[in-house]
C-alpha positions in Angstrom: 2.2 43.9 10.7 -0.1 45.7 8.3 -3.2 43.5 8.2 -6.5 43.9 6.4 -8.9 41.0 6.0 -11.6 42.9 4.0 -9.9 42.1 0.7 -7.4 39.5 -0.5 -5.0 40.7 -3.2 -3.7 38.0 -5.4 -1.0 38.4 -8.1 -1.8 37.5 -11.7 -1.0 33.8 -12.4 -1.8 31.2 -15.1 -5.3 29.8 -14.9 -5.1 27.1 -17.5 -2.5 24.7 -19.0 -2.5 26.9 -22.2 -1.7 30.0 -20.2 1.1 28.2 -18.3 2.5 26.9 -21.6 2.5 30.5 -22.9 4.3 31.7 -19.7 6.9 28.9 -20.1 7.5 29.9 -23.7 7.6 33.6 -22.9 10.2 33.0 -20.3 12.2 30.7 -22.5 12.1 27.9 -19.9 14.3 24.9 -20.8 13.8 22.7 -17.8 11.1 22.2 -15.1 11.3 21.1 -11.6 8.1 19.1 -10.8 7.6 19.3 -7.0 5.5 17.7 -4.3 5.7 18.0 -0.5 6.2 14.8 1.5 4.9 14.6 5.1 8.1 16.3 6.5 7.8 19.2 4.0 10.8 18.1 2.0 10.4 19.0 -1.7 10.5 15.8 -3.8 9.8 15.3 -7.5 11.4 15.1 -10.9 13.3 17.4 -13.2 12.3 17.2 -16.9 13.1 19.1 -20.1 10.6 21.6 -21.2 9.9 19.5 -24.4 8.6 16.7 -22.2 6.3 18.8 -20.1 3.2 18.4 -22.3 -0.6 18.5 -21.9 -0.8 14.7 -21.9 2.2 14.4 -19.5 1.9 11.2 -17.5 4.3 11.8 -14.7 4.4 9.2 -11.9 6.2 8.5 -8.6 5.9 5.7 -6.0 3.1 6.2 -3.5 5.6 5.6 -0.7 7.6 8.8 -1.5 5.2 10.9 0.6 5.8 8.8 3.7 9.6 9.0 3.8 11.0 10.0 7.2 13.2 13.0 7.5 16.2 10.6 7.5 15.2 9.1 4.2 13.8 5.8 5.7 10.3 4.4 5.9 8.3 2.9 8.7 8.1 -0.8 9.2 6.7 -2.7 6.2 4.0 -4.3 8.3 2.7 -0.9 9.4 2.9 0.7 6.0 1.1 -2.2 4.3 -2.0 -1.2 6.3 -2.1 2.1 4.4 -0.1 1.8 1.1 -0.3 -1.0 -1.4 2.2 -3.7 -0.6 3.6 -3.5 -4.1 4.1 0.3 -3.8 2.0 1.3 -6.8 2.5 4.6 -8.7 0.7 7.8 -8.0 0.1 10.3 -10.7 1.3 13.9 -10.5 -0.9 16.7 -11.8 0.5 20.2 -12.1 -1.3 23.1 -10.4 -0.8 25.7 -13.2 -1.2 28.6 -10.8 2.0 27.6 -9.0 4.5 27.9 -11.9 7.4 30.1 -10.9 10.9 30.8 -12.0 13.8 29.2 -10.2 15.8 32.5 -9.7 19.0 30.9 -8.3 19.9 28.8 -11.3 22.2 30.0 -14.1 19.8 28.6 -16.8 16.1 29.4 -17.3 14.4 26.9 -15.1 10.8 26.8 -13.8 9.3 25.0 -10.8 5.7 23.8 -10.5 3.9 22.3 -7.5 2.0 19.2 -8.3 -1.0 17.4 -6.7 -0.9 13.6 -6.2 -3.7 11.3 -7.5 -4.4 7.6 -7.5 -4.8 5.8 -10.8 -8.6 6.3 -10.6 -8.2 10.1 -10.4 -9.0 10.5 -6.7 -6.6 12.6 -4.6 -4.0 10.8 -2.6 -5.5 11.4 0.8 -2.3 11.4 2.8 -0.6 13.9 0.6 -0.1 17.2 2.6 -1.4 19.5 -0.1 -4.5 17.4 -0.6 -5.2 17.5 3.1 -5.2 21.3 3.1 -7.5 21.3 0.1 -9.9 19.0 2.0 -10.1 21.2 5.0 -10.6 24.3 2.9 -13.5 22.6 1.2 -15.1 21.9 4.6 -15.1 25.6 5.2 -16.5 26.3 1.7 -19.3 23.8 2.2 -20.4 25.9 5.2 -20.3 29.1 3.2 -17.0 30.2 4.8 -13.6 31.2 3.5 -10.6 30.7 5.7 -7.9 33.4 5.6 -4.4 32.9 6.9 -1.1 34.9 7.3 2.0 33.0 8.4 5.0 34.6 10.2 8.1 32.4 9.7 11.1 32.6 12.0 14.6 31.2 11.1 18.2 31.4 12.0 21.2 32.4 9.8 24.2 30.3 11.0 27.7 29.6 9.9 28.3 26.6 7.6 28.4 23.5 9.7 29.5 20.2 8.0 30.1 18.3 11.3 26.8 17.6 13.2 28.8 16.9 16.4 29.9 20.6 16.5 27.3 23.1 17.9 26.2 25.8 15.4 27.9 29.2 15.3 26.6 32.5 14.2 27.6 33.8 10.8 30.0 36.7 10.2 28.2 39.9 9.0 29.5 42.8 6.9 31.3 44.2 10.0 33.5 41.2 10.1 32.0 40.1 13.5 29.3 37.7 14.5 26.5 38.9 16.8 27.5 38.7 20.5 24.1 39.7 22.0 20.4 39.5 21.1 19.3 42.3 18.8 15.5 42.2 18.9 14.1 44.5 16.2 17.5 45.9 15.4 17.7 47.4 12.0 21.5 47.5 12.1 21.6 43.8 12.9 19.5 43.0 9.8 21.7 45.3 7.7 24.7 43.2 8.7 23.4 40.8 6.0 22.2 43.4 3.5 23.6 41.5 0.5 21.9 38.3 1.5 18.5 39.9 2.1 18.7 42.0 -1.1 19.1 38.7 -3.0 16.4 37.1 -1.0 13.9 39.8 -1.8 14.9 39.6 -5.5 14.3 35.8 -5.4 10.9 36.3 -3.7 9.9 39.0 -6.1 10.8 36.7 -9.0 8.6 34.0 -7.4 5.7 36.3 -6.5 5.8 35.3 -2.8 4.4 38.6 -1.5 6.5 39.1 1.6 5.3 41.8 3.9 8.0 42.6 6.5 11.4 41.4 7.6 12.5 41.9 11.2 15.3 40.7 13.5 13.8 38.4 16.1 14.9 37.9 19.7 17.6 35.3 19.2 21.1 36.2 18.0 21.1 35.6 14.2 17.3 35.0 14.3 15.1 36.7 11.7 11.4 36.6 10.8 9.4 37.3 7.6 5.7 38.0 7.5 3.5 37.1 4.5 0.5 39.1 3.3 -2.7 37.4 4.3 -4.7 35.3 1.8 -6.0 31.9 0.7 -4.6 29.1 2.9 -3.4 27.0 0.0 -1.6 29.8 -1.7 0.0 30.8 1.5 1.2 27.3 2.2 2.6 27.1 -1.3 4.5 30.4 -0.7 6.0 29.2 2.6 7.0 25.9 0.8 8.7 28.0 -1.9 10.2 30.5 0.6 12.0 27.8 2.5 13.7 26.6 -0.7 14.6 30.2 -1.7 16.0 31.1 1.7 18.2 28.0 1.9 19.6 28.7 -1.6 20.3 32.4 -1.0 22.1 31.5 2.3 24.3 29.0 0.5 25.1 31.6 -2.1 26.4 33.8 0.8 28.4 31.0 2.3 26.1 30.3 5.3 23.2 28.1 6.2 19.6 29.1 6.9 17.7 26.8 9.3 14.1 26.3 10.2 15.0 24.0 13.1 12.7 24.7 16.0 15.6 25.0 18.5 18.9 25.1 16.7 21.1 26.5 19.5 21.2 25.7 23.1 21.0 29.2 24.7 18.8 31.0 22.0 15.0 31.0 21.7 13.3 28.7 19.3 11.8 29.5 15.9 8.0 29.5 15.3 5.6 29.7 12.5 2.9 31.9 14.0 -0.3 31.5 12.1 -2.9 34.3 12.0 -6.4 32.9 11.2 -9.8 34.4 10.4 -12.9 33.3 8.6 -15.0 35.2 6.2 -18.6 34.8 5.1 -18.3 33.9 1.4 -21.5 35.8 0.5 -20.9 39.0 2.3 -17.1 39.0 2.7 -17.6 39.9 6.3 -15.4 38.5 9.1 -17.6 36.0 11.0 -15.5 36.6 14.1 -17.2 40.0 14.6 -20.9 41.0 15.1 -22.4 43.8 13.1 -21.8 46.1 16.1 -18.1 45.3 16.1 -18.2 43.0 19.2 -16.6 39.5 19.2 -19.1 37.0 17.8 -20.0 33.6 19.2 -18.1 32.0 16.2 -15.0 33.8 17.4 -15.2 32.2 20.8 -16.1 28.8 19.4 -13.0 28.9 17.1 -10.8 29.6 20.1 -12.6 26.8 22.0 -11.8 24.4 19.2 -8.1 25.3 19.2 -8.0 25.0 23.0 -9.6 21.5 22.9 -7.8 19.9 20.0 -4.4 21.5 19.7 -2.9 19.4 22.5 -4.0 16.2 20.6 -2.6 17.8 17.3 0.7 18.8 18.7 2.6 16.2 16.7 1.6 18.1 13.5 2.8 21.5 14.9 5.9 20.1 16.6 6.9 17.3 14.3 10.5 16.4 15.5 12.3 15.5 18.7 14.0 18.9 18.5 10.6 20.7 18.4 10.0 20.0 22.1 13.2 21.8 23.0 11.4 24.9 21.8 8.1 24.0 23.5 9.5 24.2 27.0 9.2 26.6 29.8 11.2 29.9 29.6 12.1 29.6 25.9 9.7 32.4 24.6 7.3 29.7 23.3 3.9 28.9 24.7 3.4 25.7 26.6 -0.3 26.4 27.2 -3.6 26.6 25.3 -4.8 29.9 27.0 -5.9 32.8 25.0 -5.7 36.6 25.5 -5.8 39.9 23.7 -2.4 41.1 22.7 -0.8 38.6 25.2 2.3 36.9 23.7 2.6 34.5 26.6 -0.5 32.5 25.6 -0.9 29.8 23.0 -3.6 31.7 21.1 -3.0 35.5 20.9 -5.7 37.9 19.8 -3.9 40.8 18.2 -5.4 44.2 18.9 -7.4 45.2 15.8 -10.8 46.5 14.6 -13.8 44.3 13.9 -12.9 43.7 10.2 -9.5 42.4 11.2 -10.3 40.3 14.2 -8.3 37.1 14.1 -6.6 34.4 16.2 -2.8 33.8 16.2 -1.8 30.2 16.8 1.6 30.6 18.5 2.2 26.9 19.1 3.4 25.9 15.6 7.1 25.5 15.1 9.0 26.8 12.1 10.0 23.2 11.4 6.4 22.2 10.7 5.2 21.3 7.2 3.2 24.4 6.1 0.5 22.4 4.4 0.0 20.2 7.4 0.2 23.0 10.0 -2.3 25.2 8.1 -4.7 22.3 7.6 -4.6 21.0 11.1 -4.9 24.4 12.8 -7.9 25.2 10.6 -9.3 21.7 11.4 -9.1 22.4 15.1 -10.9 25.7 14.7 -13.5 24.1 12.4 -14.4 21.5 15.0 -14.8 24.3 17.5 -17.2 26.1 15.2 -19.2 23.0 14.3 -19.4 21.7 17.9 -19.9 25.2 19.4 -17.1 24.7 21.9 -16.8 27.5 24.5 -13.3 28.6 25.4 -11.9 29.3 28.8 -12.0 32.8 30.2 -9.4 35.2 28.8 -5.9 35.0 30.3 -4.8 38.5 31.6 -1.5 37.6 33.2 1.7 35.9 32.3 0.8 32.4 31.0 4.5 31.3 30.8 4.1 30.5 34.5 1.0 28.3 33.9 0.8 24.5 33.9 2.0 22.9 30.6 -1.0 21.9 28.5 0.9 20.4 25.6 2.7 17.0 25.2 6.4 17.3 26.2 7.9 14.9 23.7 7.3 13.6 20.2 6.4 10.2 21.5 3.8 11.7 23.9 2.4 13.8 21.2 1.8 10.9 18.8 0.1 9.0 21.7 -2.1 12.0 22.3 -3.4 11.9 18.7 -4.4 8.3 19.3 -6.7 9.5 22.0 -8.6 12.0 19.8 -10.7 10.0 17.3 -12.8 13.1 16.4 -9.7 14.9 15.0 -8.3 11.7 13.3 -11.7 11.1 11.6 -11.7 14.7 10.3 -8.2 14.6 9.0 -8.5 11.0 7.7 -7.5 7.8 9.4 -5.0 6.9 6.6 -3.3 10.3 6.8 -3.1 10.1 10.6 -2.0 6.4 10.5 0.9 7.1 8.1 1.9 10.3 9.8 2.1 8.6 13.2 4.1 5.7 11.7 6.6 8.1 10.2 7.0 10.1 13.5 7.4 7.0 15.6 10.0 5.7 13.2 11.9 9.0 13.5 11.6 8.9 17.3 12.9 5.3 17.4 15.9 6.3 15.2 16.7 9.2 17.5 16.7 7.0 20.6 19.5 5.0 19.1 21.8 8.0 19.1 24.2 8.5 22.0 24.4 12.2 22.8 27.5 14.3 23.9 25.7 14.9 27.2 25.6 11.2 27.9 29.3 10.8 27.1 30.2 13.8 29.2 28.3 13.0 32.3 28.0 9.2 32.3 31.1 7.9 30.7 33.3 8.0 33.8 30.8 8.8 36.5 28.4 5.9 36.7 
């Protein structure tokens, strides 16, 4: 992808409530979707008339909303009472004016605005994903650094499927046929869905999402979009918005778009590769490079932090049972924490570049991860490497797919691994980690109650 860390281009956006009001009036907005992200990345919130969206708006939601599982349940009351008030008090939603965007798929003039969550005393809700990312960004700023990210998000287009017991099928393209083979980087395979992608780019342009490139990935029906690099919070907001837009445009074209990590049995999984670099705020220089262009000690310390802490943080990067179907041997996903230059078999790839563009690509993260959480935790791992001056292993020059698995191999194992890393838990926040672990263990317990088709096929009459 075209990648330049020297300057970050941001689109013009409202900087105050007055400017946002002017934008809403100019665009004749009649209704506003007030959004937050829960721990799973699901958009939650309220829809209100434009006339009710005022400067003294006092919008509230229950504190427990953030901690809902992906199935819409909550962890055991006894566990949650440790972290959230037993009476489930309100939290207060404050709009981030810079995030106001049109909702381009509606027939009426509707806007969407991402909100931040605060307690009654005005302090940020520390287990809200967006607030976690803000916290980690501030840690960098306090050291005189500016983190820079660029996500690459993979997804599948699939035929509509209303019966979860039936495996997913590939959608029909303009030729009248579904893909029958993998079409890595095929332009013609992308063009099979020209109408869908034309609408997608129109939606993304209306929402100022700054997409860079679109490609066909390895899997049949699998695509990838790259985002222009920039501020981590803004990029997480864009991925959050992009997932909404893609699902909507897919429905418009009578198909589904899925960010499941491993939606189909014989196809590769979907990742959210995250390119990361750090600038010196005073000079604007990339701290991963020395003045002579060679890799800096900070560059190696950052890699060392990822290597040490990502195994303990895997539950954030692979948040569901399905995620570990992707993080398995021979699925085109890394199962290791090795690093190497232009080596796609390692967990942490260093793309070939010049000194200004030197960066680390975290390839462990699944497309199903919450973008706020994934960005925050990956940056946190690198930060701990910088602060503790953690030296990495030697560079991997060979095929790391054949190496020993360094990562947890199930959601249950991943949550337990986080228990064993108090340094990371302390940095992220004990309440955030406690609630997150409770949510994930609840989801895992729910999954274990489901009897699969494999069990019925092989055990029903044979044991």
